[in-house]
Backbone as JSON, one array per atom type, in Angstrom:
{
  "sequence": "MNDYQPALDQLRERRKGKPGELLLMTGLVAMIVAPFGLFLTNQESENLSDLKRSGMVAEATVKDRSLESESYTDRKGRTKSREIFKLKLSHDFSAQQKYAAWKAGKPFPVSQYPAVTTREIAVGRSYFDALNAGQKTTIIHNPSDYGSMMLTEEFEHQTSFAYMMWWYLGAGAVFIAGLAMTISGWRKRFSGV",
  "N": [[0.8, -1.15, -0.07], [1.68, 1.17, 0.92], [4.4, 2.55, -0.66], [6.38, 4.27, 0.43], [7.14, 3.27, 3.01], [9.24, 1.79, 3.85], [11.35, 3.72, 3.77], [10.01, 5.7, 5.34], [10.41, 4.53, 7.81], [13.39, 4.1, 8.07], [13.69, 6.78, 8.02], [12.63, 7.49, 10.66], [14.06, 5.83, 12.29], [16.76, 6.83, 12.0], [16.24, 9.58, 13.17], [15.63, 9.06, 15.79], [18.25, 8.98, 16.96], [21.53, 7.69, 18.2], [22.02, 5.04, 20.75], [22.34, 6.87, 24.21], [23.02, 9.11, 23.42], [21.6, 11.44, 23.97], [21.65, 11.42, 26.81], [24.59, 11.8, 26.97], [24.97, 14.5, 25.96], [23.42, 15.81, 27.55], [24.74, 15.55, 29.88], [27.33, 16.92, 29.17], [26.53, 19.43, 29.05], [25.54, 20.12, 31.58], [28.12, 20.05, 32.9], [29.25, 22.16, 31.66], [27.78, 24.21, 32.38], [27.84, 24.42, 35.23], [30.61, 25.19, 36.08], [30.27, 27.95, 35.0], [28.0, 28.93, 36.31], [29.28, 28.99, 38.98], [31.12, 31.04, 38.21], [29.38, 33.35, 37.83], [28.62, 33.55, 40.58], [30.61, 34.02, 41.94], [31.3, 36.51, 40.82], [29.33, 38.15, 41.8], [29.61, 38.12, 44.63], [32.54, 39.19, 44.66], [31.41, 41.96, 43.95], [29.82, 42.0, 46.51], [31.72, 41.99, 48.39], [33.22, 44.5, 47.76], [31.35, 46.2, 48.78], [31.29, 45.63, 51.14], [33.98, 46.29, 51.73], [33.96, 49.29, 51.37], [31.51, 50.06, 51.98], [28.77, 52.12, 53.27], [26.94, 52.06, 56.37], [23.71, 52.88, 57.43], [20.84, 54.16, 59.76], [17.78, 53.47, 59.31], [14.29, 54.41, 58.34], [11.12, 52.54, 58.06], [9.06, 53.94, 55.62], [7.12, 53.33, 53.7], [5.2, 50.41, 52.29], [5.17, 48.34, 49.26], [3.8, 46.13, 46.82], [4.03, 44.96, 44.33], [2.95, 43.9, 41.06], [4.45, 42.32, 38.36], [4.22, 41.52, 34.83], [5.03, 39.23, 32.54], [6.31, 37.18, 29.62], [6.61, 33.85, 28.93], [9.19, 31.63, 27.59], [7.21, 29.83, 26.12], [5.35, 31.02, 25.49], [3.25, 32.06, 27.25], [1.47, 34.28, 29.34], [2.66, 35.27, 32.55], [2.97, 36.06, 35.59], [4.97, 37.94, 38.39], [5.69, 38.62, 41.82], [6.93, 41.68, 43.08], [8.57, 42.86, 45.95], [8.56, 45.66, 47.55], [10.38, 48.27, 49.61], [10.01, 51.42, 51.09], [12.19, 53.25, 52.12], [13.55, 55.67, 54.55], [16.52, 57.53, 55.24], [19.18, 59.11, 57.19], [21.44, 61.01, 55.74], [23.82, 62.03, 56.44], [24.23, 60.98, 58.83], [25.86, 58.45, 58.88], [27.9, 55.65, 59.05], [31.2, 53.54, 58.51], [30.93, 50.26, 57.2], [32.3, 48.27, 58.86], [33.01, 49.65, 61.29], [30.26, 49.71, 61.94], [29.79, 47.33, 62.34], [31.37, 46.37, 64.24], [30.04, 47.66, 66.41], [29.84, 50.42, 67.14], [28.13, 53.16, 68.05], [25.71, 54.97, 65.89], [26.64, 58.28, 64.35], [25.41, 61.52, 65.67], [23.74, 63.61, 63.76], [24.61, 66.93, 63.2], [23.17, 68.56, 61.07], [20.78, 67.47, 59.81], [20.42, 65.19, 56.79], [18.2, 64.41, 55.42], [16.77, 61.4, 53.35], [15.1, 59.45, 50.9], [14.72, 56.29, 49.65], [13.62, 53.8, 47.33], [13.44, 50.25, 47.66], [14.27, 46.74, 46.34], [13.27, 44.12, 47.96], [13.5, 40.5, 49.63], [10.99, 38.58, 50.23], [10.35, 37.88, 53.1], [11.62, 39.58, 54.39], [10.32, 41.5, 53.63], [7.62, 40.75, 54.9], [8.46, 40.98, 57.25], [9.07, 43.6, 58.14], [7.27, 46.32, 59.01], [5.44, 49.86, 58.13], [7.29, 52.46, 59.86], [8.69, 51.33, 61.0], [12.34, 50.75, 62.3], [15.09, 50.1, 60.64], [18.36, 49.06, 59.3], [20.51, 50.05, 56.79], [22.96, 49.16, 54.32], [25.02, 50.38, 51.76], [27.09, 51.66, 48.85], [28.6, 54.74, 48.71], [29.27, 55.92, 46.2], [27.92, 54.38, 44.61], [24.56, 54.51, 44.45], [22.55, 52.88, 43.78], [23.21, 50.41, 45.04], [22.12, 49.95, 47.44], [20.88, 47.92, 50.09], [19.12, 46.06, 52.23], [21.02, 45.42, 55.73], [20.52, 43.12, 57.13], [19.81, 41.3, 55.07], [22.26, 41.49, 53.28], [24.31, 40.67, 55.19], [22.89, 37.9, 55.2], [23.81, 37.06, 52.48], [26.52, 37.28, 52.25], [27.64, 35.19, 54.14], [28.93, 32.51, 55.17], [27.8, 30.05, 55.06], [25.72, 30.6, 53.22], [27.44, 30.94, 50.73], [28.36, 28.48, 50.75], [26.48, 26.51, 50.05], [25.9, 27.42, 47.24], [28.38, 26.44, 46.37], [28.01, 23.92, 47.07], [25.94, 23.3, 45.43], [26.66, 23.56, 43.08], [28.73, 21.7, 42.32], [27.42, 19.58, 42.9], [25.87, 19.5, 40.46], [27.97, 19.37, 38.6], [28.92, 16.86, 38.97], [27.02, 14.96, 38.44], [26.71, 16.03, 36.09], [28.83, 14.68, 35.01], [28.77, 12.25, 35.65], [26.62, 11.4, 34.0], [27.7, 12.05, 31.29], [29.69, 9.9, 31.53], [28.21, 7.75, 31.64], [26.31, 8.15, 29.4], [28.55, 8.11, 27.3], [29.34, 5.46, 27.57], [27.35, 3.77, 26.61], [26.62, 5.11, 23.91], [29.2, 4.72, 22.7], [29.3, 1.63, 22.62], [28.77, 0.08, 20.92], [26.7, -1.36, 20.65]],
  "CA": [[-0.05, -0.32, 0.01], [2.4, 2.56, 0.74], [5.67, 2.19, -1.18], [7.49, 4.79, 1.18], [7.16, 2.89, 4.18], [10.94, 1.63, 4.36], [12.06, 5.02, 3.68], [9.78, 6.37, 6.68], [10.91, 3.57, 9.04], [14.47, 4.4, 8.14], [13.91, 8.2, 8.52], [12.28, 7.44, 11.77], [15.32, 5.6, 13.01], [18.02, 8.03, 12.0], [15.96, 10.43, 14.02], [15.72, 8.46, 17.2], [19.65, 8.83, 17.49], [22.05, 6.39, 18.89], [21.56, 5.15, 22.14], [23.35, 7.28, 24.97], [23.57, 10.35, 22.94], [21.08, 12.36, 24.66], [22.53, 11.22, 28.03], [26.15, 12.57, 26.93], [24.93, 15.86, 25.51], [23.09, 16.52, 28.92], [26.04, 15.57, 30.83], [28.36, 18.04, 28.82], [25.92, 20.82, 29.18], [25.9, 20.07, 32.88], [29.42, 20.15, 33.37], [29.79, 23.41, 31.34], [26.99, 24.88, 33.55], [28.14, 24.32, 36.98], [31.5, 26.23, 36.3], [29.57, 29.13, 34.86], [27.2, 29.55, 37.52], [30.48, 29.72, 39.88], [31.76, 32.31, 37.77], [28.4, 34.74, 38.29], [28.75, 33.82, 41.77], [32.03, 34.78, 42.45], [31.28, 37.74, 40.27], [28.34, 38.68, 42.99], [30.81, 38.02, 45.87], [33.15, 40.31, 44.41], [30.59, 43.24, 44.39], [29.38, 42.24, 47.88], [32.93, 42.26, 49.25], [33.49, 45.63, 47.84], [30.57, 46.82, 49.24], [31.69, 45.17, 52.67], [35.11, 47.19, 52.13], [33.6, 50.9, 51.13], [29.84, 50.41, 51.99], [28.45, 52.74, 54.62], [25.61, 51.87, 57.12], [23.07, 53.91, 58.26], [20.02, 53.59, 60.46], [16.56, 53.82, 58.32], [12.85, 54.24, 58.79], [10.35, 52.25, 56.91], [8.04, 54.73, 55.24], [5.89, 52.63, 53.13], [5.63, 48.99, 51.77], [4.59, 48.19, 48.46], [3.74, 44.88, 46.55], [3.99, 45.19, 42.66], [3.15, 42.66, 40.13], [5.3, 42.47, 36.94], [3.61, 40.8, 34.04], [6.39, 38.81, 31.66], [5.77, 36.12, 28.87], [7.94, 32.84, 29.44], [9.47, 31.21, 26.53], [6.47, 29.22, 25.55], [4.41, 32.53, 24.94], [2.35, 32.03, 28.26], [1.64, 35.06, 30.18], [2.92, 35.08, 33.87], [3.6, 37.36, 36.7], [5.84, 37.87, 39.38], [5.55, 39.63, 42.59], [8.19, 42.46, 43.79], [8.34, 43.4, 47.35], [9.38, 47.17, 47.84], [10.19, 49.06, 50.71], [10.43, 53.09, 50.96], [13.24, 53.84, 53.33], [14.33, 56.95, 54.7], [17.45, 57.76, 56.33], [20.11, 60.63, 57.46], [22.73, 60.58, 54.77], [24.87, 62.36, 57.32], [24.53, 60.19, 60.04], [25.95, 56.91, 58.77], [29.38, 55.07, 59.39], [31.54, 52.57, 57.47], [30.41, 49.03, 57.64], [33.54, 47.7, 60.02], [32.69, 50.36, 62.61], [28.89, 49.43, 62.62], [30.07, 45.65, 62.61], [32.17, 46.59, 65.88], [29.21, 47.73, 67.53], [29.93, 51.8, 67.22], [26.58, 53.82, 67.47], [25.81, 55.96, 64.96], [26.85, 59.5, 64.78], [24.3, 62.13, 65.48], [24.2, 64.46, 62.62], [24.17, 68.47, 63.23], [22.34, 69.27, 60.17], [20.3, 66.19, 59.13], [20.12, 65.5, 55.29], [17.18, 62.89, 55.12], [16.87, 60.93, 51.95], [14.11, 58.49, 50.56], [14.76, 55.33, 48.58], [13.06, 52.53, 47.57], [14.36, 49.38, 47.29], [13.37, 45.6, 46.39], [13.62, 42.74, 49.08], [12.77, 39.39, 49.67], [9.51, 38.41, 50.82], [10.62, 37.31, 54.35], [12.2, 40.87, 54.98], [9.07, 42.53, 53.49], [6.95, 40.68, 55.86], [9.15, 41.35, 58.95], [9.16, 45.24, 58.46], [6.21, 47.56, 58.83], [5.82, 51.19, 58.15], [7.48, 52.76, 61.2], [10.12, 50.37, 62.13], [13.68, 51.05, 62.18], [16.0, 48.82, 60.48], [19.7, 49.45, 59.12], [20.71, 49.79, 55.47], [24.08, 49.7, 53.65], [25.01, 51.01, 50.33], [28.21, 52.13, 48.47], [28.54, 56.25, 48.48], [29.5, 56.21, 44.72], [26.79, 53.7, 43.73], [23.4, 54.38, 45.47], [21.67, 51.64, 43.36], [23.85, 49.23, 45.4], [21.51, 50.03, 48.64], [20.23, 46.79, 50.43], [19.09, 45.87, 54.12], [22.01, 44.79, 56.14], [20.53, 41.68, 57.35], [20.08, 40.55, 53.47], [23.68, 41.7, 53.2], [24.84, 39.55, 56.12], [22.78, 36.73, 54.78], [24.43, 36.7, 51.25], [28.09, 37.23, 52.76], [27.75, 34.39, 55.03], [29.95, 31.29, 54.69], [26.65, 29.03, 54.84], [25.16, 30.74, 51.93], [28.28, 30.59, 49.38], [28.71, 26.76, 50.66], [25.09, 26.18, 49.31], [26.21, 27.59, 46.03], [29.49, 25.69, 45.99], [27.66, 22.42, 46.8], [24.94, 23.03, 44.25], [27.52, 23.45, 41.63], [29.83, 20.6, 42.38], [26.53, 18.48, 42.5], [25.68, 19.51, 39.05], [29.26, 18.89, 37.94], [29.16, 15.66, 39.22], [26.05, 14.82, 37.96], [26.98, 15.99, 34.53], [30.05, 13.86, 34.78], [28.17, 10.61, 35.68], [25.74, 11.31, 32.75], [28.39, 11.86, 30.53], [30.32, 8.65, 31.26], [27.18, 6.8, 30.97], [26.33, 8.38, 27.9], [29.79, 7.8, 26.28], [29.64, 3.98, 27.42], [26.11, 3.48, 25.81], [27.06, 5.58, 22.65], [30.17, 4.07, 21.84], [30.05, 0.23, 23.26], [28.76, -0.91, 19.86], [25.04, -2.06, 20.87]],
  "C": [[0.96, 1.12, 0.2], [3.84, 2.25, 0.71], [6.91, 3.13, -0.41], [7.67, 4.51, 2.46], [8.48, 2.72, 4.57], [11.58, 3.02, 4.41], [11.59, 5.7, 4.7], [10.09, 5.69, 7.71], [12.63, 3.81, 9.04], [14.87, 5.7, 8.42], [13.68, 8.18, 10.16], [13.54, 6.81, 13.03], [16.22, 6.4, 13.2], [17.38, 9.19, 13.18], [15.76, 10.28, 15.39], [17.08, 8.79, 17.66], [20.37, 7.71, 18.03], [21.94, 6.48, 20.23], [22.71, 5.63, 23.27], [23.56, 8.78, 24.54], [22.8, 11.47, 23.8], [21.43, 12.54, 25.98], [23.94, 12.03, 27.95], [25.89, 14.11, 26.68], [24.31, 16.43, 26.61], [24.08, 16.76, 29.7], [26.85, 16.41, 30.49], [27.68, 19.31, 28.92], [25.8, 21.02, 30.39], [27.11, 20.36, 33.29], [30.09, 21.54, 32.72], [29.06, 24.41, 32.16], [27.48, 25.38, 34.71], [29.42, 25.38, 36.64], [31.14, 27.8, 35.96], [28.92, 29.96, 35.88], [28.3, 29.82, 38.68], [30.9, 30.87, 39.54], [30.56, 33.25, 38.04], [28.19, 34.65, 39.8], [29.83, 34.42, 42.38], [31.95, 36.44, 41.88], [30.4, 38.81, 41.35], [29.18, 39.04, 44.23], [31.84, 39.1, 45.71], [32.57, 41.75, 44.88], [30.09, 43.36, 45.78], [30.84, 42.55, 48.85], [33.29, 43.75, 49.0], [32.61, 46.77, 48.29], [30.68, 46.5, 50.94], [33.09, 46.08, 52.98], [34.63, 48.7, 52.45], [32.26, 50.95, 51.31], [29.57, 51.3, 53.45], [26.94, 52.34, 55.01], [25.15, 53.14, 58.02], [21.56, 53.15, 58.63], [18.67, 54.28, 59.27], [15.17, 53.61, 58.76], [12.06, 53.64, 57.59], [9.21, 53.21, 56.76], [6.92, 54.39, 54.6], [6.43, 51.28, 52.9], [4.78, 48.84, 50.48], [4.67, 46.61, 47.7], [3.22, 44.88, 44.91], [3.9, 44.01, 42.15], [3.33, 43.13, 38.77], [4.6, 41.39, 35.99], [4.99, 40.55, 32.91], [5.48, 37.52, 30.98], [6.99, 35.27, 28.74], [8.33, 32.44, 27.87], [8.59, 30.32, 25.48], [5.29, 30.37, 24.97], [3.2, 32.59, 25.94], [2.42, 33.36, 28.99], [1.95, 34.79, 31.42], [3.05, 36.55, 34.4], [4.21, 37.1, 37.91], [5.65, 39.25, 40.51], [6.72, 40.41, 43.25], [7.97, 43.21, 44.75], [9.34, 44.51, 47.47], [9.21, 47.88, 49.02], [10.72, 50.46, 50.57], [11.19, 53.42, 52.21], [13.77, 55.05, 53.22], [15.36, 57.17, 55.75], [18.37, 59.16, 56.4], [21.21, 60.09, 56.49], [24.02, 61.38, 55.63], [25.02, 61.9, 58.76], [24.76, 58.57, 59.84], [27.69, 56.36, 58.93], [29.84, 53.77, 58.66], [30.83, 51.19, 58.37], [31.5, 48.22, 58.9], [33.34, 48.13, 61.4], [31.26, 49.57, 63.03], [28.79, 47.93, 63.06], [30.45, 45.57, 64.1], [31.48, 46.95, 66.85], [29.1, 49.34, 67.85], [28.42, 52.4, 67.25], [26.62, 54.72, 66.5], [26.01, 57.47, 65.24], [25.74, 60.54, 64.76], [24.68, 63.5, 64.63], [23.73, 66.01, 63.33], [22.9, 69.01, 62.53], [22.18, 67.93, 59.42], [20.01, 66.35, 57.37], [19.34, 64.0, 55.08], [16.86, 62.77, 53.55], [15.82, 59.89, 51.78], [14.66, 57.43, 49.43], [14.02, 54.0, 48.38], [13.75, 51.47, 46.75], [13.79, 47.72, 47.09], [14.09, 44.69, 47.61], [13.06, 41.79, 48.75], [11.58, 39.23, 50.33], [9.53, 38.06, 52.37], [11.03, 38.78, 54.93], [11.03, 41.81, 54.36], [8.08, 42.29, 54.56], [7.21, 40.96, 57.2], [9.15, 43.0, 59.15], [7.94, 45.81, 58.09], [6.47, 48.76, 58.9], [5.85, 51.67, 59.51], [8.7, 52.26, 61.72], [11.25, 50.98, 61.55], [14.57, 49.6, 61.63], [17.49, 49.72, 60.16], [20.08, 49.0, 57.59], [22.37, 49.8, 55.18], [24.06, 49.91, 52.09], [26.56, 51.74, 50.23], [27.87, 53.84, 48.31], [28.32, 56.39, 46.88], [28.39, 55.27, 43.98], [25.5, 53.61, 44.4], [22.57, 53.24, 45.23], [21.92, 50.51, 44.27], [23.05, 49.27, 47.32], [20.69, 48.7, 49.11], [20.08, 46.96, 52.04], [20.52, 45.02, 54.53], [22.07, 43.29, 56.56], [20.32, 40.62, 55.96], [21.54, 40.64, 53.17], [24.25, 40.81, 54.05], [24.83, 38.03, 55.87], [23.71, 36.25, 53.68], [25.75, 36.82, 51.38], [28.35, 35.9, 53.44], [28.35, 33.07, 54.26], [28.65, 30.34, 54.42], [26.09, 29.28, 53.47], [25.89, 30.6, 50.72], [28.44, 29.18, 49.48], [27.62, 26.25, 49.84], [25.46, 26.17, 47.9], [27.29, 26.64, 45.62], [28.69, 24.12, 45.86], [26.7, 22.01, 45.77], [25.96, 22.7, 42.95], [28.26, 22.39, 41.53], [28.87, 19.32, 42.26], [26.13, 18.44, 40.99], [26.65, 18.77, 38.31], [29.19, 17.71, 38.12], [28.09, 14.62, 38.67], [26.04, 14.54, 36.42], [27.98, 15.23, 34.12], [29.57, 12.23, 34.5], [27.29, 10.26, 34.34], [26.5, 11.22, 31.74], [29.29, 10.62, 30.32], [29.35, 7.69, 30.85], [26.77, 6.63, 29.54], [27.32, 7.82, 26.97], [29.7, 6.05, 26.3], [28.6, 3.48, 26.32], [26.51, 3.99, 24.45], [28.06, 4.58, 21.91], [30.18, 2.26, 22.11], [29.48, -0.51, 21.89], [27.4, -1.62, 19.86], [24.2, -1.16, 19.65]]
}
């Protein structure tokens, strides 16, 4: 009936690929992605180290909280939304101190001529839930980069040993899984089966 059936069967077999090819390619991609993830983590770590070295800490008051919904389209064309948690913080620009002095427990200087400034920053959900309007908290920012402002609690968490260790363990697990998949795929692909 169908004169083309042998050709279609041959094309179908060719499209399947050889055994182990998909496993081999997935393993290679995982082995490449893991070091790239570590590279990005180290870049962020350098930025946070700069902030630790030259950052200024100030006491801030939460003026307002806002929850924004941002719409976006994923790669499959579906419309989705994500929530962005923002805090509007007010602090005295002239009553701040170096991060090292704050970490040592020194009190904030009292400014003779207050220079109050207000800034809105995005925070994680847990920090958003913990702070209400009128509460006091501390912030850290780089004086030359006002966009670097973040809560000191969040900063302390992101620079902790445990936080970085989870990133390294995750990247190591992805690399080892990729290595295992590559070896398994290689064996299946070139075993002559």
